[in-house]
C-alpha positions in Angstrom: 19.7 257.1 188.1 22.2 257.9 185.2 24.2 254.9 184.6 26.5 253.0 182.2 27.1 249.2 182.9 29.8 247.4 180.8 29.6 243.5 180.5 31.3 241.0 178.2 34.9 241.2 179.1 37.2 238.2 180.2 40.1 236.2 179.2 40.9 235.6 175.6 43.7 234.3 173.7 45.7 236.3 171.0 43.8 236.5 167.9 40.5 236.1 169.2 37.5 238.4 169.6 35.2 239.6 172.3 32.3 242.0 172.1 31.8 244.5 174.9 28.5 245.7 175.8 27.7 249.0 177.7 24.0 249.3 178.7 22.7 252.9 179.4 19.9 253.9 181.8 18.7 257.1 183.2 19.1 259.5 180.4 18.2 259.8 176.6 20.6 257.7 175.0 20.0 258.9 171.5 21.0 262.3 172.6 24.7 261.2 173.5 27.9 260.7 171.9 29.4 257.5 173.2 32.8 256.4 173.6 35.2 253.6 174.6 38.4 254.0 176.7 40.7 251.7 178.2 43.5 251.6 180.9 46.3 249.1 181.0 48.5 248.8 184.1 50.6 251.6 184.6 49.3 253.5 181.6 47.2 256.2 181.4 43.7 256.1 180.1 43.2 256.4 176.3 40.6 256.6 173.8 39.7 253.6 171.7 36.5 254.3 169.9 33.7 256.8 169.8 30.3 257.4 167.8 29.0 260.5 166.9 25.2 261.0 167.1 24.7 264.0 164.5 26.6 262.1 161.8 26.8 258.3 162.8 30.5 258.9 162.3 33.0 256.6 164.2 36.4 257.5 165.4 39.3 254.8 166.3 42.6 254.9 167.9 45.3 254.0 165.3 46.1 251.0 167.6 42.6 249.5 166.9 42.0 250.6 163.3 41.0 247.8 161.3 40.2 245.5 164.3 37.6 247.2 166.6 34.2 248.5 165.5 31.7 250.5 167.5 27.9 250.2 167.1 24.8 251.1 169.0 21.5 249.6 169.6 19.0 252.7 170.1 16.3 250.5 171.1 18.0 248.5 173.6 20.1 251.5 174.6 23.4 249.8 174.3 26.7 250.9 172.8 29.0 247.9 171.8 32.5 247.4 171.0 33.4 244.4 168.7 37.2 243.4 169.0 38.9 241.0 166.8 42.3 240.1 166.2 43.2 240.6 169.9 46.7 241.3 170.8 48.4 241.1 174.6 48.7 245.0 174.5 44.6 245.2 174.4 44.8 243.8 177.9 43.3 246.7 179.7 40.2 247.8 182.0 37.5 249.2 179.2 35.1 251.9 180.1 32.1 253.1 178.2 31.5 256.9 178.7 28.9 259.3 177.2 28.7 263.0 176.6 25.9 265.0 175.5 26.0 265.5 171.7 25.8 269.3 171.9 29.3 269.5 173.4 30.7 267.9 170.4 28.0 268.3 167.4 30.5 267.7 164.6 32.5 264.7 165.8 32.9 262.8 168.7 36.2 263.1 171.1 38.5 260.6 172.4 39.8 263.2 175.0 40.4 261.9 178.7 40.8 264.9 180.4 38.5 265.5 183.5 35.0 266.4 182.8 35.3 265.8 179.3 32.5 263.4 179.3 29.5 263.7 181.4 29.0 260.0 182.8 31.2 256.8 182.8 30.8 253.2 183.3 32.7 251.2 186.3 34.9 249.7 183.9 35.6 245.8 182.7 38.6 243.9 182.7 40.0 242.2 179.2 42.8 240.3 179.0 44.7 238.9 176.0 47.1 236.0 176.7 47.9 232.5 175.7 
């Protein structure tokens, strides 16, 4: 069964840090580009960061550049999102997603349109509040 399962969310104060994990199973982890998305209440889902298999290049939304870092552990089949200097506007449900590298061989995508990614996790809540 192809599956992505997020963990590591929770409540943190502004300025704090969290590390999200997304464990993959049922597919060849190193053949997929990986991404993190988020959706805040009343807002559309947006791309946060992604990782390109062929080049190990990462992309970040402008709103998280310099604060968030995406990384992978190919032995454990886990993709991480390290989030530092968190702000209240980072509050959202965070989702990980995977897409076969051949669909985006040059650079990973942060597009959110239907069908753009092959697999999604169930999402995990991150709340940033004093």
